[in-house]
C-alpha positions in Angstrom: 23.6 -10.4 -24.9 24.7 -14.4 -24.3 24.9 -15.7 -20.8 28.7 -17.2 -20.1 27.2 -20.7 -20.1 25.4 -20.4 -22.9 28.4 -19.0 -24.9 30.5 -21.9 -23.9 27.6 -24.2 -25.0 27.8 -22.7 -28.4 31.9 -23.2 -28.4 31.6 -26.6 -27.5 28.9 -27.2 -30.4 30.9 -25.7 -32.8 34.5 -27.3 -32.2 32.2 -30.7 -32.2 30.8 -29.8 -35.8 34.5 -30.3 -37.2 34.8 -33.6 -35.6 33.6 -37.0 -37.0 31.4 -37.5 -34.2 28.9 -34.9 -35.4 25.7 -35.7 -33.9 22.3 -34.0 -34.9 22.4 -32.0 -31.6 25.5 -30.5 -33.1 23.8 -29.8 -36.1 21.1 -28.3 -34.8 23.6 -25.9 -33.2 25.2 -24.5 -36.6 21.1 -24.3 -37.7 20.5 -22.4 -34.9 23.2 -20.2 -35.4 22.3 -19.7 -39.1 19.0 -18.6 -37.7 19.9 -16.1 -35.6 22.3 -14.5 -38.1 19.1 -14.6 -40.3 17.2 -12.2 -37.9 20.0 -10.1 -37.0 20.7 -9.5 -40.9 17.2 -8.2 -41.2 17.4 -6.2 -38.5 20.5 -4.2 -40.0 18.5 -3.9 -43.4 16.1 -1.5 -41.3 19.1 0.5 -40.4 19.5 3.1 -43.3 22.1 5.4 -41.4 26.1 3.7 -41.7 27.2 4.6 -38.5 24.0 3.5 -36.3 24.2 -0.2 -38.6 28.1 -0.4 -37.6 27.0 0.7 -33.8 24.0 -2.2 -33.8 26.3 -4.7 -35.4 29.0 -3.8 -32.8 26.3 -4.8 -30.2 25.3 -8.0 -31.6 29.0 -9.4 -32.2 29.8 -10.9 -28.5 26.1 -13.0 -29.4 28.7 -14.5 -32.4 31.9 -14.7 -29.9 31.3 -18.6 -28.2 30.9 -19.9 -31.9 33.6 -18.1 -33.2 36.2 -19.3 -30.8 35.2 -22.6 -31.2 35.0 -22.8 -34.6 38.9 -21.8 -34.6 40.1 -23.9 -32.2 38.4 -27.2 -34.1 40.4 -25.8 -37.0 38.3 -28.1 -39.4 38.0 -25.9 -42.5 34.6 -26.8 -42.7 32.2 -24.2 -44.6 30.5 -21.6 -42.4 28.3 -19.1 -43.0 28.2 -17.7 -39.7 32.1 -17.5 -39.3 32.5 -15.1 -42.6 29.5 -13.0 -41.7 30.6 -12.4 -38.6 34.2 -11.2 -40.2 32.9 -8.6 -41.8 30.8 -7.4 -39.2 33.8 -6.9 -37.6 35.3 -4.9 -40.1 32.0 -2.5 -40.4 32.3 -2.4 -36.7 36.3 -1.3 -36.6 37.2 -4.3 -34.9 39.9 -4.7 -37.6 42.2 -7.2 -35.6 39.7 -9.7 -34.8 38.3 -9.3 -38.5 42.2 -10.2 -39.5 42.2 -13.1 -36.5 38.9 -14.7 -38.5 40.2 -14.2 -42.0 43.4 -16.1 -41.3 41.6 -19.1 -40.6 39.3 -18.0 -43.8 42.1 -17.5 -46.1 43.9 -20.5 -45.5 41.2 -23.2 -45.6 39.8 -21.4 -48.6 36.3 -20.6 -47.3 33.9 -19.4 -49.6 31.9 -16.0 -48.5 28.5 -17.0 -49.4 26.3 -16.6 -52.0 26.1 -12.7 -52.2 30.0 -12.9 -52.7 31.7 -13.2 -56.4 34.9 -12.8 -55.0 37.4 -14.5 -52.8 37.9 -14.0 -49.1 40.9 -12.0 -49.4 39.6 -9.5 -52.0 36.5 -8.9 -50.3 38.6 -8.7 -47.0 41.0 -6.1 -48.6 38.3 -3.9 -50.2 36.6 -4.0 -47.2 39.3 -3.0 -45.1 41.0 -0.3 -47.3 38.1 1.3 -49.0 37.1 3.4 -45.7 40.6 4.2 -44.9 41.0 5.7 -48.6 37.7 8.1 -47.4 38.5 8.9 -44.4 41.9 10.2 -45.7 40.1 12.4 -48.2 38.8 14.4 -45.8 41.4 14.3 -43.6 45.2 13.3 -43.8 46.5 13.8 -40.4 45.0 11.3 -38.5 44.7 7.5 -38.8 41.7 5.3 -39.1 43.6 1.8 -39.1 46.8 1.0 -38.0 50.0 0.8 -40.1 50.8 -2.7 -38.6 47.3 -4.5 -39.1 47.2 -3.0 -42.7 51.2 -4.6 -42.8 49.5 -7.8 -40.9 46.6 -7.8 -43.9 49.2 -7.5 -46.7 50.9 -10.2 -45.5 48.1 -12.2 -44.9 47.3 -11.7 -49.0 50.6 -11.8 -50.2 50.5 -15.4 -52.0 46.9 -14.9 -52.9 45.3 -14.1 -56.5 44.1 -10.9 -56.2 43.4 -7.7 -59.1 46.7 -5.4 -59.2 44.0 -2.7 -58.5 43.0 -4.3 -55.3 46.9 -4.9 -54.0 48.0 -1.2 -55.3 44.8 -0.1 -53.2 45.9 -1.6 -50.1 49.6 -0.5 -50.7 48.2 3.2 -51.0 46.7 2.6 -47.3 49.8 2.0 -45.9 51.9 4.3 -47.6 49.2 7.4 -47.0 49.4 6.2 -43.1 53.1 5.8 -43.1 53.3 9.6 -44.6 51.3 11.1 -41.6 54.9 10.3 -39.2 57.7 12.1 -40.5 60.3 9.5 -39.5 58.5 6.8 -42.0 58.3 9.1 -45.4 61.1 6.8 -47.0 59.0 4.0 -46.4 55.6 5.8 -47.6 57.2 6.8 -50.8 58.3 3.3 -51.1 54.8 2.2 -50.9 53.3 4.4 -53.0 56.1 3.9 -55.8 55.0 0.0 -55.6 51.3 0.9 -55.6 51.7 2.8 -59.2 54.0 0.3 -60.3 51.4 -2.3 -59.5 48.5 -0.3 -61.0 49.4 2.7 -62.8 45.8 4.4 -62.3 45.9 4.3 -58.5 46.3 8.0 -58.4 49.2 8.5 -56.1 51.4 10.1 -58.8 50.9 13.7 -57.4 51.8 12.3 -53.8 54.8 10.8 -54.9 55.8 13.8 -56.3 55.4 15.8 -52.9 56.3 13.1 -50.7 59.9 12.9 -52.8 60.8 16.8 -52.5 59.7 16.2 -48.9 62.7 13.2 -48.2 64.8 15.0 -50.4 64.8 18.1 -48.2 64.9 16.0 -44.7 67.7 14.4 -45.9 69.5 17.9 -47.5 69.4 18.8 -43.5 71.2 15.5 -42.1 74.8 17.3 -42.9 73.9 20.7 -41.6 72.9 19.3 -37.8 75.5 16.7 -38.2 78.2 19.3 -38.8 76.4 21.4 -36.0 76.4 18.4 -33.6 80.2 18.5 -34.3 81.6 21.6 -33.4 82.3 22.1 -37.1 85.1 23.2 -38.6 89.0 21.5 -38.0 90.0 20.2 -34.7 93.1 22.3 -35.0 93.3 25.9 -33.6 93.6 27.8 -36.3 93.9 31.6 -35.6 93.8 34.6 -38.2 96.0 37.2 -38.3 93.9 39.8 -37.3 93.4 38.2 -34.1 97.1 37.2 -33.2 100.4 38.4 -34.5 102.8 35.6 -34.3 106.5 36.5 -33.1 109.8 34.3 -33.4 112.5 35.8 -30.9 115.9 35.2 -32.3 118.9 36.6 -30.7 117.1 38.8 -28.7 115.3 40.4 -31.9 111.6 40.1 -32.6 110.9 39.0 -36.0 107.2 38.8 -37.8 106.4 35.6 -38.7 104.8 35.5 -42.5 101.7 36.6 -43.3 98.9 34.2 -42.6 96.7 32.1 -40.2 98.6 30.9 -37.2 98.5 27.4 -35.9 99.1 26.9 -32.3 101.8 24.5 -31.3 103.8 23.5 -28.3 107.4 23.2 -29.1 109.7 20.6 -27.3 113.6 20.1 -26.8 115.8 22.8 -26.9 114.6 24.5 -30.1 114.1 28.2 -29.7 110.5 29.3 -28.2 107.4 30.8 -30.0 105.3 33.3 -28.2 102.3 34.7 -29.4 102.0 38.4 -28.6 98.2 40.0 -29.1 97.1 42.8 -30.9 95.3 44.0 -28.2 96.4 47.0 -25.7 98.2 44.6 -23.1 101.5 43.2 -22.9 102.8 39.8 -22.8 105.2 38.1 -21.7 108.2 36.7 -24.6 110.8 34.4 -23.9 114.2 35.3 -25.8 115.9 31.6 -25.7 114.7 28.7 -23.9 115.4 28.6 -19.9 115.7 32.3 -20.3 114.7 35.9 -18.3 110.8 36.7 -19.2 110.4 40.4 -20.8 107.3 41.9 -21.4 106.6 43.3 -25.1 104.3 46.1 -26.1 101.7 45.0 -28.3 102.2 46.2 -31.5 99.3 48.3 -33.0 98.8 47.1 -36.9 97.1 50.1 -38.7 93.9 49.4 -41.1 94.6 48.7 -44.0 93.3 51.4 -46.3 91.1 50.1 -49.5 93.1 50.9 -52.4 91.7 53.6 -55.0 89.6 52.5 -57.3 91.0 53.8 -60.9 88.5 54.9 -63.3 87.6 53.0 -66.3 86.8 54.5 -69.4 85.0 52.5 -72.2 85.9 53.1 -75.6 88.6 52.6 -78.3 92.3 53.7 -77.3 94.0 57.1 -77.3 95.5 58.2 -80.7 93.2 55.4 -83.1 90.6 56.7 -85.5 88.6 54.6 -87.8 88.9 54.9 -91.4 85.6 56.9 -91.8 86.9 59.2 -89.1 90.0 59.8 -90.9 88.3 60.6 -94.2 86.1 62.7 -92.4 89.0 65.0 -91.2 90.3 64.9 -94.6 87.4 66.5 -96.3 87.1 69.2 -93.5 90.4 70.0 -93.9 90.2 70.5 -97.9 87.0 72.8 -97.3 88.6 74.8 -94.8 91.4 75.4 -97.7 89.3 76.1 -100.3 86.8 78.7 -98.3 90.6 80.3 -97.1 91.4 80.4 -101.1 88.2 82.0 -102.2 88.3 84.9 -99.8 92.2 85.4 -100.8 90.7 85.6 -104.1 88.0 88.2 -103.2 90.1 90.6 -101.7 92.3 90.7 -104.2 89.8 91.7 -106.9 88.1 94.2 -104.7 91.5 95.6 -104.2 91.9 95.9 -107.9 88.6 98.0 -108.9 88.9 100.9 -110.1 87.5 104.6 -108.0 
């Protein structure tokens, strides 16, 4: 762990390296940082467990913080292997916000990532951040490894950079998966997943889009019902069915029932005859014969329950009294056969009578 004085010294050396007043001491400071970097790299290569290696990098990062702050403050844009390497170590250690702070400087100045990388800084940063996020979502879709704000910041940081379609689609896929964990951002998640498959058709989100589309439509279909419940539902008028209240109009002292149908409660004005409602319960209600007249009581009308109409059985088949042509032919043949049998019987009886005894 560096002391505050050493960190300040390295920060000043980094700032001086970006000015025209470069001295041998400044160059020696950068060489010292490279030497420290190579020692740490060799130490990390001996660790096989990825989690242990990430924890070890996190412990070593404070030793480079003074140099990083000085380089970013100078904003010189000079090639710096220490800066680009430390940026990736922050990604491995889970410090995405600090990695993006350094990445903005690296991408803006188009710094090289070193001899070990064939990709640009934007592509490397997108790959190194998105690959662990997607691996995490394969195991669990409930929690978020990287906040959506940081992923959107990375998208904005690399928006104008030349990156492969698959890499851009991978970033949008990460954003869509992250938004999908929040029920209030399902629409936005669906939008990012559709952008991802449009950018790169083999990104592997087709099934996710189908499932998410059904969830969004289901949520949208439930909105009118909830609004209706909040508003109380129905019309604002007081429509009362005939089964609940019987309305009667008093004309010249006689009660005349109104036509069937729902009754709307209204308030009459002027000198028009008053309309009162007589409930169908056993209680009595006051009825005013004329405007300003005396009050009387009318017993509630007992309305017998309507009996359901008897159903007439319906027989299927042809109408009564009609026969088909085949039926008529069959009937005629039977009648002729019966006549022939009767004639034979008569002939036999006559022959038996005429036989001599």
